[in-house]
TORMI-769241 format. One line per field, with one value per residue (C-alpha): x, y negated, z negated; residue in one letter. Coordinates in steps of 0.05 Angstrom, whole numbers, plus 5000, padded with zeros to 4 digits. Layout:
u = [X;...] .
v = [Y;...] .
w = [Z;...] .
resn = [a;...] .
***
This chain:
u = [4999;5024;5026;5040;5061;5063;5127;5128;5116;5173;5223;5202;5207;5287;5296;5275;5316;5376;5364;5348;5333;5287;5325;5330;5381;5385;5439;5423;5440;5417;5415;5405;5398;5446;5466;5393;5391;5334;5328;5311;5270;5216;5213;5202;5137;5173;5205;5270;5276;5324;5335;5360;5361;5326;5356;5310;5310;5269;5195;5170;5097;5033;5001;5062;5068;5133;5127;5189;5182;5210;5247;5295;5258;5185;5154;5176;5122;5135;5100;5036;5041;4998;5065;5116;5118;5172;5206;5213;5252;5269;5317;5284;5217;5189;5157;5120;5100;5037;5064;4997;4975;4999;4944;4959;5033;5047;5111;5103;5093;5077;5080;5042;5062;5016;5047;5105;5133;5120;5157;5223;5293;5332;5313;5332;5293;5318;5276;5291;5255;5230;5219;5195;5151;5206;5181;5168;5239;5274;5351;5368;5382;5330;5327;5288;5276;5224;5183;5142;5074;5057;4989;4992;5021;4991;5048;5102;5153;5188;5251;5263;5315;5352;5341;5389;5410;5386;5388;5426;5383;5425;5435;5469;5486;5564;5589;5580;5639;5666;5696;5718;5707;5695;5754;5738;5772;5717;5746;5756;5800;5763;5691;5681;5664;5606;5644;5704;5771;5784;5786;5781;5721;5651;5582;5547;5484;5418;5359;5389;5473;5520;5569;5616;5672;5648;5666;5649;5631;5621;5595;5613;5549;5591;5536;5534;5492;5517;5467;5408;5351;5400;5354;5372;5303;5309;5344;5337;5406;5394;5463;5443;5499;5504;5539;5594;5563;5543;5546;5489;5479;5438;5484;5438;5381;5362;5290;5282;5234;5202;5214;5252;5238;5283;5348;5353;5314;5310;5332;5387;5454;5477;5472;5467;5467;5406;5363;5295;5242;5193;5226;5305;5318;5355;5331;5344;5307;5283;5342;5394;5445;5423;5416;5387;5403;5366;5373;5337;5375;5393;5440;5477;5551;5596;5595;5552;5576;5533;5560;5537;5560;5562;5578;5550;5500;5546;5616;5630;5591;5567;5512;5489;5503;5576;5599;5621;5685;5676;5692;5641;5614;5599;5549;5499;5478;5421;5414;5356;5378;5444;5475;5538;5525;5595;5616;5679;5664;5716;5726;5710;5779;5780;5835;5810;5858;5901;5936;5983;5998;6061;6054;5984;5988;5923;5905;5843;5859;5845;5913;5989;5979;5930;5940;5890;5903;5892;5870;5841;5807;5791;5759;5766;5729;5654;5640;5617;5667;5659;5722;5746;5805;5842;5884;5935;5960;6036;6005;5982;5920;5872;5813;5770;5714;5681;5704;5639;5626;5663;5610;5645;5692;5688;5737;5722;5760;5765;5806;5771;5688;5703;5763;5748;5676;5719;5763;5710;5691;5753;5749;5823;5841;5854;5856;5852;5920;5947;5957;6007;5971;5983;5929;5914;5854;5817;5779;5731;5757;5801;5875;5885;5836;5838;5893;5899;5936;5959;5985;5965;5951;5990;6005;6055;6024;6009;6049;6054;6060;6079;6035;6060;6026;6074;6005;5977] .
v = [4997;4936;4876;4802;4752;4681;4636;4613;4686;4712;4665;4670;4753;4727;4684;4741;4792;4745;4742;4661;4638;4575;4527;4447;4402;4332;4274;4206;4155;4091;4073;3996;4025;4078;4051;4019;3984;4024;3948;3910;3969;3976;3902;3895;3892;3912;3975;4010;4044;4083;4132;4201;4254;4311;4374;4429;4495;4512;4526;4462;4448;4404;4401;4432;4389;4358;4346;4301;4312;4265;4298;4288;4237;4254;4180;4170;4150;4140;4077;4081;4070;4007;3974;4000;4044;4089;4092;4171;4180;4255;4275;4326;4352;4294;4299;4251;4248;4215;4167;4141;4204;4167;4131;4112;4122;4197;4240;4271;4245;4284;4272;4306;4326;4298;4313;4353;4382;4447;4495;4456;4479;4444;4384;4322;4270;4204;4168;4099;4046;4105;4068;4083;4039;4007;4009;4086;4089;4107;4132;4194;4222;4219;4274;4283;4358;4384;4434;4454;4481;4517;4525;4603;4586;4565;4526;4490;4545;4538;4509;4498;4431;4434;4375;4316;4258;4194;4146;4122;4098;4074;4015;3956;3944;3984;3970;3936;3911;3860;3814;3783;3801;3767;3750;3695;3674;3660;3592;3600;3546;3480;3511;3551;3610;3583;3568;3595;3558;3514;3568;3555;3576;3521;3533;3564;3519;3531;3504;3491;3468;3488;3430;3470;3513;3576;3656;3681;3737;3753;3816;3816;3857;3881;3889;3895;3851;3886;3938;3937;3904;3882;3836;3767;3778;3766;3818;3839;3837;3864;3864;3902;3880;3916;3885;3932;3986;3948;3872;3835;3772;3732;3666;3665;3659;3642;3659;3737;3790;3778;3822;3803;3739;3677;3668;3588;3569;3506;3543;3576;3555;3597;3590;3643;3617;3632;3615;3618;3627;3675;3747;3709;3700;3726;3757;3791;3847;3841;3875;3821;3871;3879;3817;3833;3790;3781;3745;3751;3722;3727;3777;3757;3767;3818;3793;3760;3740;3739;3681;3701;3640;3656;3582;3542;3486;3435;3411;3400;3452;3441;3494;3555;3626;3651;3687;3757;3783;3848;3903;3912;3976;4000;3947;3976;3936;3955;3921;3959;4037;4025;4023;4019;4041;4042;3974;3949;3872;3865;3842;3774;3772;3710;3663;3683;3708;3774;3813;3863;3910;3954;3997;4017;4076;4103;4169;4175;4233;4210;4210;4196;4202;4155;4093;4049;3991;3924;3869;3804;3754;3677;3639;3573;3549;3528;3590;3659;3720;3784;3835;3891;3943;3985;4040;4096;4140;4174;4234;4176;4189;4129;4099;4038;3996;3950;3917;3870;3799;3740;3670;3607;3588;3652;3703;3780;3841;3884;3944;3978;4007;3974;4005;4079;4081;4071;4118;4164;4161;4185;4263;4281;4234;4268;4217;4257;4287;4215;4175;4130;4070;4024;3973;3915;3870;3818;3766;3722;3663;3606;3638;3561;3565;3646;3670;3748;3777;3855;3911;3971;3992;4050;4084;4036;3980;3922;3928;3872;3898;3848;3829;3792;3725;3732;3733;3683] .
w = [5002;5023;4972;4977;4928;4926;4937;4855;4838;4873;4846;4774;4786;4816;4751;4705;4740;4737;4665;4660;4592;4587;4548;4555;4523;4500;4508;4482;4541;4500;4436;4416;4338;4332;4270;4232;4171;4114;4094;4159;4183;4121;4128;4205;4243;4308;4336;4350;4422;4448;4515;4517;4574;4577;4622;4633;4681;4737;4743;4722;4759;4753;4689;4652;4589;4549;4485;4445;4373;4322;4260;4202;4181;4158;4162;4223;4281;4349;4375;4416;4498;4485;4438;4478;4554;4559;4625;4657;4718;4747;4787;4825;4850;4853;4787;4771;4682;4648;4596;4575;4528;4456;4448;4372;4329;4321;4308;4375;4445;4506;4578;4628;4695;4743;4801;4838;4900;4883;4829;4823;4814;4758;4737;4697;4668;4636;4584;4575;4521;4476;4407;4342;4292;4245;4175;4191;4185;4115;4107;4141;4215;4263;4311;4373;4404;4462;4479;4548;4550;4612;4635;4614;4551;4474;4446;4473;4471;4543;4558;4480;4478;4404;4354;4371;4327;4359;4305;4240;4188;4124;4074;4088;4028;4026;3959;3896;3854;3802;3849;3768;3703;3639;3591;3551;3486;3436;3404;3327;3324;3349;3359;3308;3348;3386;3453;3495;3492;3560;3624;3693;3700;3709;3691;3756;3770;3731;3709;3635;3653;3599;3582;3551;3578;3609;3624;3692;3710;3791;3821;3901;3939;4004;4069;4146;4185;4251;4245;4286;4241;4186;4156;4119;4088;4010;3973;3893;3855;3786;3733;3671;3611;3547;3497;3451;3396;3333;3370;3403;3440;3386;3407;3471;3439;3365;3375;3355;3367;3446;3495;3556;3542;3594;3563;3581;3524;3488;3420;3448;3427;3489;3567;3615;3693;3728;3786;3743;3802;3829;3796;3803;3729;3668;3607;3539;3506;3436;3397;3434;3466;3526;3578;3643;3711;3775;3840;3889;3953;4030;4056;4108;4133;4104;4027;3973;3909;3849;3788;3713;3673;3600;3557;3499;3524;3490;3509;3430;3401;3323;3316;3323;3333;3340;3391;3383;3415;3447;3502;3542;3574;3628;3666;3722;3780;3843;3912;3948;3939;3922;3851;3820;3740;3727;3735;3688;3673;3624;3544;3498;3456;3402;3382;3301;3252;3268;3215;3223;3160;3181;3112;3071;3028;3006;2955;2928;2882;2809;2768;2773;2852;2857;2905;2924;2982;2969;3017;2993;3049;3028;3086;3071;3141;3148;3190;3167;3205;3210;3202;3245;3231;3273;3235;3264;3205;3209;3259;3301;3296;3304;3279;3278;3242;3206;3136;3133;3150;3105;3097;3089;3040;3001;2984;2994;2972;3033;3013;2968;2989;3054;3078;3050;3082;3153;3128;3113;3182;3207;3216;3219;3159;3094;3031;2980;3002;3012;3074;3100;3156;3200;3197;3242;3220;3258;3234;3280;3238;3247;3231;3196;3150;3145;3081;3075;3018;3018;2977;2936;2858;2832;2759;2760;2781;2828;2897;2948;3014;3072;3121;3195;3164;3104;3060;3089] .
resn = [m;f;r;s;y;g;k;a;a;v;i;a;a;v;a;a;s;c;g;y;a;a;a;g;t;i;t;v;t;g;a;s;g;t;n;v;s;a;e;g;a;a;v;s;t;s;q;v;s;f;g;l;q;l;d;m;g;a;f;q;s;r;d;n;v;i;r;l;s;l;g;g;i;s;s;a;r;f;t;s;y;t;v;t;t;p;s;v;s;c;s;s;g;n;i;v;l;d;v;t;r;n;t;a;a;s;s;t;w;e;f;g;i;t;s;t;s;g;t;t;s;a;t;s;c;a;f;t;s;l;s;v;v;a;n;t;l;s;s;g;t;l;t;v;s;s;g;v;k;r;v;s;d;s;d;f;t;y;d;v;a;a;a;k;g;v;l;t;v;s;s;q;i;t;s;i;s;a;l;s;v;l;n;g;v;v;d;y;t;d;q;q;g;l;g;f;e;n;q;s;d;t;f;a;n;a;q;n;t;a;a;g;y;a;d;n;l;v;i;r;v;g;s;v;d;g;m;q;l;a;t;s;s;a;l;t;f;t;l;t;v;e;a;e;s;g;k;t;f;a;w;l;d;d;a;r;g;t;a;n;q;v;v;n;r;s;t;s;s;g;r;v;s;s;v;e;s;g;t;s;r;t;t;i;d;s;d;l;n;t;i;t;y;r;n;t;a;v;f;t;g;t;n;r;d;f;t;v;s;f;a;h;k;s;a;t;p;s;t;g;v;a;i;e;p;m;v;f;p;a;a;s;a;t;v;s;s;v;t;n;a;a;l;s;i;g;t;w;t;s;n;g;t;t;v;k;i;p;y;m;p;i;n;t;t;v;g;a;s;k;l;d;p;i;i;i;l;t;n;r;s;s;v;t;g;t;v;t;v;n;i;v;n;a;r;g;e;a;c;t;g;t;l;g;t;i;t;a;g;t;t;k;s;l;g;g;s;p;l;r;t;v;l;a;g;c;p;t;y;n;t;a;a;g;e;s;m;n;i;s;l;t;a;t;l;p;a;s;t;t;e;v;f;t;g;y;n;s;e;t;g;r;v;t;v;v;n;d;r;n;g;r] .
***
């Protein structure tokens, strides 16, 4: 019996017998938004365009449908053809595609073959002006894959092309770093601890301009404005600064108890630079140990610097709460999705009283071996100060603590209970068996009006220990 086969069937049979594996290949041919700003995309009302070439196998015929599918960023959507109509041209078979099927934003775009010169050989189609809705993009790599559904197919399983990256979406914020750290010297000599020594820093512009010497912290935010859709719209910079454990920013706000209140208040002796408008402000928590600085600013160029100034409101302060010297723990700063929670922002030292005691014995065992340290501090100034201590024993084991506060015009013994309390918190120390210690005292008091006597009591009487201030 003689059977007749159509041309298309013969070609298909030959291809099958030769082991033809239907597979497509995507090549990116043009992407004006190869690198897209996530911040810019989020606020954009436009679209991001790209182009690609799709190489397909044979047997593309009329009524076949080509589907392009977005991947990598689940929220991404093609625009509808009424927003941007792509242009498509194919290299062989006189293939004409219907580009008007996408009537609404979608994660896929289907192109129906409306005419062809028959069943084609392998062909390439160039898609230009493909576009996605900008504000549907988020950080990640946007990919496009494809497949063909023939008339006889139930899904797009023919000439499948693997996903190809066409756009990279990332933050235009590249870095957050401390450009200039805090290094203020609290002035107990001339300003009773209410301000800083004369330095080169000047107070940054603020709602309430401070007149005294300032200490400035400068945080630099690196950004890229050459990215597609890089925005110059306002982004919010947030900086959180915490006080050293056990200390506060009480000098910045005398009115206590209100959470997240603005720092620049008439009741405050101190000032922090801040732009007080909208969400841009500097606040302090009710415990007065955390400052939050916010500034909604325009990001253009490659760097944006934020200066946070600390100062007293008066050039010659005479009243208020003293500034506590401190080693600042790591600060945290955030812009958009980028955070640096390990910013080293410096230290506040003081020109107060420092005393080195090269040798001080202690033995708390009652009896002939008992040795009691003597540290007597006299504060002849008009301010109240805090005394901290750093101790190193003969084995090189360090211990630190606070010996308490010294009110104006008083004398206080620090070598008895205050020192023993600190030593009790040093787990490697054995005062019952006896320790030899090197002690450093720091008092937030003017050196010229502070006297320190050091020694120890033994079974035979009081022994004077010479410190580096020679008893003063």
